[in-house]
Backbone as CSV, one residue per row, in Angstrom:
resi,resn,N_x,N_y,N_z,CA_x,CA_y,CA_z,C_x,C_y,C_z
1,MET,1.403,15.135,7.755,0.792,14.532,6.593,1.541,13.262,6.186
2,VAL,2.859,13.365,6.033,3.650,12.209,5.636,3.609,11.147,6.725
3,TRP,3.670,11.570,7.995,3.641,10.585,9.084,2.327,9.839,9.097
4,THR,1.248,10.488,8.683,-0.054,9.824,8.634,-0.031,8.701,7.606
5,ARG,0.550,8.967,6.464,0.641,7.953,5.407,1.459,6.762,5.890
6,PHE,2.604,7.024,6.538,3.424,5.926,7.033,2.717,5.165,8.147
7,ALA,1.983,5.881,8.986,1.227,5.213,10.043,0.171,4.295,9.448
8,LEU,-0.493,4.750,8.394,-1.509,3.914,7.743,-0.885,2.692,7.093
9,ILE,0.274,2.863,6.472,0.967,1.727,5.863,1.352,0.724,6.943
10,GLY,1.898,1.229,8.044,2.284,0.350,9.145,1.101,-0.396,9.712
11,LEU,-0.002,0.303,9.887,-1.217,-0.326,10.405,-1.706,-1.399,9.448
12,PHE,-1.714,-1.106,8.162,-2.158,-2.058,7.146,-1.300,-3.325,7.195
13,CYS,0.016,-3.142,7.240,0.918,-4.298,7.267,0.742,-5.106,8.550
14,THR,0.582,-4.411,9.667,0.371,-5.097,10.936,-0.914,-5.904,10.911
15,LEU,-1.973,-5.302,10.390,-3.244,-6.013,10.304,-3.135,-7.229,9.399
16,LEU,-2.482,-7.065,8.255,-2.326,-8.201,7.352,-1.528,-9.318,8.003
17,SER,-0.421,-8.980,8.641,0.392,-10.028,9.247,-0.340,-10.677,10.413
18,GLY,-1.142,-9.901,11.142,-1.921,-10.466,12.240,-3.029,-11.365,11.743
19,CYS,-3.634,-11.013,10.630,-4.728,-11.815,10.084,-4.224,-13.137,9.526
20,PHE,-3.075,-13.099,8.878,-2.607,-14.290,8.204,-1.634,-15.099,9.051
21,GLY,-1.168,-14.490,10.133,-0.265,-15.220,11.020,1.046,-15.527,10.335
22,GLY,1.904,-16.171,11.026,3.174,-16.553,10.460,3.622,-17.846,11.086
23,ASP,4.167,-18.728,10.276,4.631,-19.988,10.818,6.140,-19.973,11.004
24,GLY,6.739,-18.787,10.877,8.172,-18.664,11.089,8.994,-19.001,9.855
25,ASP,8.382,-19.542,8.827,9.103,-19.897,7.609,9.065,-18.735,6.628
26,GLU,10.237,-18.328,6.193,10.299,-17.303,5.153,10.249,-17.990,3.804
27,ARG,9.362,-17.549,2.956,9.237,-18.090,1.614,10.266,-17.413,0.706
28,PRO,10.677,-18.079,-0.365,11.624,-17.467,-1.297,11.027,-16.199,-1.921
29,THR,11.859,-15.194,-2.085,11.424,-13.935,-2.676,12.263,-13.604,-3.905
30,GLY,11.696,-12.759,-4.747,12.418,-12.208,-5.885,12.381,-10.696,-5.760
31,GLN,13.482,-10.046,-6.081,13.516,-8.585,-6.009,12.495,-8.015,-6.976
32,VAL,11.736,-7.019,-6.493,10.686,-6.423,-7.323,10.822,-4.913,-7.301
33,SER,10.908,-4.340,-8.502,10.830,-2.881,-8.639,9.573,-2.576,-9.440
34,VAL,8.896,-1.500,-9.046,7.612,-1.139,-9.620,7.639,0.339,-9.996
35,THR,6.995,0.664,-11.099,6.778,2.055,-11.484,5.283,2.242,-11.719
36,VAL,4.731,3.318,-11.135,3.301,3.593,-11.235,3.093,4.976,-11.851
37,THR,2.242,5.021,-12.878,1.859,6.300,-13.468,0.335,6.377,-13.527
38,TYR,-0.162,7.607,-13.536,-1.602,7.855,-13.642,-1.770,9.116,-14.464
39,LYS,-2.558,9.014,-15.494,-2.766,10.122,-16.428,-1.438,10.601,-17.015
40,GLY,-0.550,9.637,-17.274,0.725,9.931,-17.907,1.800,10.498,-17.002
41,LYS,1.518,10.623,-15.706,2.490,11.206,-14.777,2.846,10.203,-13.682
42,PRO,4.089,10.257,-13.191,4.465,9.360,-12.094,3.636,9.659,-10.838
43,VAL,3.315,8.612,-10.093,2.533,8.759,-8.868,3.469,8.647,-7.676
44,GLU,3.628,9.760,-6.973,4.461,9.778,-5.763,3.581,9.483,-4.550
45,GLY,4.105,8.688,-3.617,3.405,8.421,-2.370,2.326,7.360,-2.450
46,ALA,2.348,6.536,-3.488,1.387,5.434,-3.587,1.948,4.209,-2.872
47,THR,1.086,3.492,-2.184,1.469,2.245,-1.531,1.143,1.098,-2.486
48,VAL,2.183,0.357,-2.867,2.037,-0.790,-3.758,2.178,-2.043,-2.904
49,THR,1.202,-2.946,-3.007,1.222,-4.172,-2.215,1.058,-5.374,-3.129
50,PHE,1.975,-6.328,-2.998,1.868,-7.611,-3.684,1.451,-8.624,-2.625
51,ILE,0.380,-9.368,-2.899,-0.108,-10.376,-1.966,0.005,-11.732,-2.657
52,SER,0.854,-12.589,-2.102,1.092,-13.910,-2.676,-0.178,-14.738,-2.640
53,MET,-0.448,-15.458,-3.733,-1.636,-16.308,-3.784,-1.410,-17.622,-3.037
54,GLU,-0.161,-18.026,-2.855,0.134,-19.256,-2.128,0.285,-19.001,-0.631
55,ASN,0.781,-17.839,-0.271,1.026,-17.499,1.122,0.860,-15.991,1.248
56,PRO,-0.252,-15.531,1.802,-0.557,-14.099,1.762,0.289,-13.219,2.692
57,GLN,1.596,-13.387,2.643,2.510,-12.483,3.334,2.752,-11.319,2.383
58,PRO,2.294,-10.106,2.709,2.386,-9.009,1.747,3.795,-8.467,1.567
59,ALA,4.045,-7.983,0.373,5.247,-7.212,0.073,4.760,-5.794,-0.204
60,VAL,5.436,-4.804,0.386,4.945,-3.431,0.320,6.061,-2.482,-0.077
61,GLY,5.688,-1.451,-0.840,6.613,-0.386,-1.186,5.868,0.929,-1.321
62,LEU,6.572,2.030,-1.133,6.005,3.371,-1.254,6.734,4.087,-2.384
63,THR,5.977,4.547,-3.385,6.596,5.142,-4.565,7.231,6.502,-4.268
64,ASN,8.315,6.780,-4.970,9.023,8.055,-4.834,8.511,9.054,-5.875
65,ALA,9.199,10.163,-6.035,8.771,11.227,-6.951,8.734,10.763,-8.410
66,GLN,9.502,9.739,-8.747,9.502,9.199,-10.108,8.442,8.111,-10.276
67,GLY,7.664,7.840,-9.219,6.635,6.802,-9.266,7.193,5.403,-9.091
68,SER,8.434,5.288,-8.625,9.097,3.992,-8.503,9.309,3.587,-7.053
69,CYS,9.377,2.282,-6.834,9.708,1.763,-5.513,10.218,0.338,-5.641
70,SER,10.867,-0.111,-4.582,11.258,-1.511,-4.433,10.398,-2.080,-3.318
71,LEU,10.025,-3.345,-3.459,9.158,-3.963,-2.465,9.953,-4.692,-1.399
72,ALA,9.322,-4.841,-0.240,9.916,-5.572,0.879,8.852,-6.479,1.493
73,THR,9.230,-7.726,1.744,8.341,-8.677,2.407,8.802,-8.922,3.836
74,TYR,10.039,-9.401,3.981,10.578,-9.704,5.306,11.556,-8.637,5.779
75,ARG,12.276,-8.035,4.832,13.248,-6.980,5.141,13.413,-6.088,3.919
76,SER,13.980,-4.947,4.113,14.104,-3.935,3.068,14.731,-4.494,1.791
77,GLY,14.024,-4.313,0.668,14.562,-4.657,-0.641,14.549,-6.121,-1.006
78,ASP,13.971,-6.996,-0.160,14.006,-8.424,-0.497,12.979,-8.811,-1.552
79,GLY,12.010,-7.926,-1.833,11.058,-8.168,-2.907,9.776,-8.816,-2.437
80,ALA,9.176,-9.589,-3.343,7.899,-10.256,-3.082,8.099,-11.763,-3.146
81,ILE,7.161,-12.491,-2.566,7.228,-13.953,-2.568,7.111,-14.456,-4.002
82,VAL,7.976,-15.411,-4.335,8.003,-16.005,-5.670,6.671,-16.710,-5.938
83,GLY,6.140,-16.515,-7.156,4.875,-17.134,-7.549,3.855,-16.070,-7.901
84,GLY,2.599,-16.484,-7.962,1.521,-15.567,-8.329,1.213,-14.577,-7.219
85,ASN,1.029,-13.333,-7.595,0.720,-12.263,-6.646,-0.405,-11.393,-7.186
86,MET,-1.307,-11.006,-6.294,-2.329,-10.020,-6.616,-1.795,-8.679,-6.142
87,ILE,-2.132,-7.604,-6.853,-1.538,-6.303,-6.568,-2.610,-5.277,-6.240
88,THR,-2.305,-4.441,-5.235,-3.124,-3.272,-4.958,-2.217,-2.041,-5.003
89,ILE,-2.800,-0.926,-5.419,-2.075,0.346,-5.449,-3.030,1.401,-4.906
90,VAL,-2.619,2.041,-3.816,-3.478,3.057,-3.204,-2.681,4.313,-2.878
91,LYS,-3.375,5.410,-2.950,-2.837,6.686,-2.484,-4.018,7.428,-1.885
92,ASN,-3.936,7.683,-0.604,-5.026,8.327,0.123,-4.568,9.635,0.727
93,ASP,-5.541,10.447,1.025,-5.308,11.675,1.768,-6.480,11.815,2.730
94,ILE,-6.321,12.624,3.735,-7.404,12.838,4.680,-8.415,13.791,4.063
95,ASP,-9.674,13.373,4.098,-10.762,14.221,3.625,-11.070,15.208,4.745
96,LYS,-10.676,16.436,4.548,-10.782,17.442,5.612,-12.152,18.110,5.678
97,THR,-13.099,17.655,4.865,-14.410,18.301,4.878,-15.155,18.078,6.188
98,ASN,-14.892,16.974,6.895,-15.567,16.698,8.158,-14.713,17.016,9.383
99,VAL,-13.503,17.475,9.167,-12.607,17.753,10.290,-12.851,19.174,10.779
100,LYS,-13.145,19.274,12.054,-13.397,20.586,12.647,-12.401,20.789,13.782
101,PRO,-11.921,22.018,13.962,-10.995,22.254,15.071,-11.699,22.044,16.413
102,ILE,-10.943,21.546,17.351,-11.473,21.335,18.703,-11.314,22.630,19.481
103,LYS,-12.385,23.024,20.126,-12.333,24.238,20.949,-11.473,23.959,22.176
104,PRO,-10.731,24.956,22.645,-9.868,24.743,23.811,-10.609,24.149,25.014
105,GLU,-11.844,24.558,25.218,-12.582,24.042,26.379,-13.021,22.581,26.199
106,ASP,-12.951,22.070,24.963,-13.369,20.692,24.709,-12.199,19.738,24.460
107,GLN,-10.988,20.193,24.624,-9.847,19.378,24.231,-9.695,18.088,25.034
108,ASP,-10.282,18.019,26.214,-10.187,16.804,27.007,-11.331,15.831,26.738
109,LEU,-12.273,16.207,25.913,-13.410,15.346,25.606,-13.090,14.452,24.418
110,VAL,-13.658,13.264,24.441,-13.473,12.330,23.338,-14.656,12.474,22.390
111,GLY,-14.388,12.477,21.100,-15.456,12.486,20.114,-16.089,13.837,19.859
112,VAL,-15.372,14.930,20.107,-15.966,16.244,19.888,-15.930,16.667,18.424
113,SER,-15.114,16.009,17.625,-15.110,16.323,16.205,-15.259,15.022,15.429
114,ALA,-15.731,15.150,14.230,-15.924,13.963,13.399,-14.585,13.295,13.116
115,ILE,-14.618,11.985,13.035,-13.410,11.241,12.697,-13.108,11.488,11.223
116,PRO,-11.881,11.905,10.921,-11.566,12.166,9.511,-11.633,10.878,8.698
117,THR,-12.058,10.978,7.485,-12.092,9.832,6.584,-11.031,10.010,5.517
118,LEU,-10.693,8.914,4.879,-9.706,8.959,3.812,-10.409,9.088,2.473
119,LYS,-9.760,9.796,1.570,-10.274,9.868,0.203,-9.213,9.293,-0.725
120,ASN,-9.673,8.566,-1.730,-8.772,7.977,-2.714,-8.287,9.054,-3.669
121,LEU,-6.990,9.059,-3.914,-6.436,9.968,-4.909,-6.183,9.246,-6.227
122,LEU,-6.434,7.937,-6.219,-6.342,7.108,-7.415,-7.682,6.400,-7.580
123,PRO,-7.958,5.836,-8.752,-9.218,5.111,-8.907,-9.365,4.018,-7.838
124,ALA,-10.526,3.965,-7.209,-10.779,3.074,-6.073,-10.611,1.601,-6.425
125,LYS,-10.796,1.231,-7.681,-10.698,-0.187,-8.049,-9.321,-0.770,-7.752
126,TYR,-8.285,0.055,-7.730,-6.931,-0.449,-7.488,-6.646,-0.713,-6.005
127,ALA,-7.572,-0.362,-5.128,-7.360,-0.512,-3.692,-7.594,-1.929,-3.184
128,LEU,-8.275,-2.765,-3.951,-8.587,-4.123,-3.507,-8.055,-5.144,-4.509
129,PRO,-7.516,-6.264,-4.009,-6.981,-7.261,-4.936,-8.043,-7.832,-5.877
130,GLY,-9.284,-7.932,-5.424,-10.340,-8.494,-6.247,-10.822,-7.588,-7.365
131,THR,-10.555,-6.291,-7.257,-11.032,-5.360,-8.279,-9.910,-4.677,-9.063
132,SER,-8.678,-4.806,-8.602,-7.585,-4.084,-9.271,-7.305,-4.626,-10.669
133,GLY,-7.532,-5.917,-10.865,-7.219,-6.524,-12.158,-5.731,-6.702,-12.379
134,LEU,-4.929,-6.479,-11.330,-3.477,-6.570,-11.457,-2.968,-7.853,-10.804
135,LYS,-2.287,-8.672,-11.603,-1.681,-9.913,-11.118,-0.334,-10.066,-11.792
136,GLU,0.625,-10.567,-11.054,1.959,-10.787,-11.615,2.529,-12.101,-11.105
137,GLU,3.394,-12.676,-11.903,4.153,-13.862,-11.522,5.566,-13.387,-11.168
138,VAL,5.915,-13.467,-9.887,7.244,-13.047,-9.434,8.183,-14.237,-9.551
139,LYS,9.335,-14.007,-10.157,10.339,-15.048,-10.326,11.539,-14.748,-9.441
140,LYS,12.359,-15.758,-9.167,13.604,-15.529,-8.435,14.451,-14.570,-9.262
141,GLY,15.254,-13.766,-8.580,16.060,-12.775,-9.284,15.342,-11.442,-9.340
142,LYS,15.624,-10.667,-10.383,15.059,-9.313,-10.492,13.792,-9.318,-11.345
143,ASN,12.794,-8.614,-10.845,11.521,-8.451,-11.539,11.227,-6.956,-11.615
144,SER,10.685,-6.521,-12.736,10.334,-5.112,-12.896,8.955,-5.022,-13.547
145,PHE,8.069,-4.226,-12.928,6.711,-4.085,-13.426,6.342,-2.603,-13.514
146,THR,5.581,-2.260,-14.541,5.114,-0.898,-14.735,3.598,-0.924,-14.830
147,TYR,2.948,0.011,-14.111,1.492,0.098,-14.125,1.060,1.509,-14.507
148,GLU,0.277,1.605,-15.593,-0.346,2.861,-15.979,-1.795,2.734,-15.542
149,LEU,-2.132,3.407,-14.454,-3.486,3.312,-13.897,-4.460,4.081,-14.768
150,LYS,-5.651,3.528,-14.912,-6.699,4.146,-15.733,-7.975,4.302,-14.929
151,ASP,-8.749,5.341,-15.251,-10.029,5.565,-14.571,-11.006,4.455,-14.872
């Protein structure tokens, strides 16, 4: 279960970096710590992404049991790119309603069971930068942001 979440985060980051490319220049970053709550409780296992409006190199963090995380853009703990950033916050799980066990005689066949889909464990609006309504100005030095997600 946990490895699936990390695999999805890795895939997301790889896709973003592949889509936006890189010119080899690292932009200035500011350290960013984030706390996420939903319905008054900390959200563990949420992926928080800051996407720079000037250079869409994402900064990503995964919240802990207290709903907190530090973001990383180029390396662990370096934060997010300085300037305006759009924010997404997602927490998904596999929707097991379509997942069926594979019979031993069919284990070598491709496509014998439905592909599992993801279900949002947080309001879906926070999954996209255009609908989350979350924007922040990251400054050099330390930045701290708190988000109380609402339905």
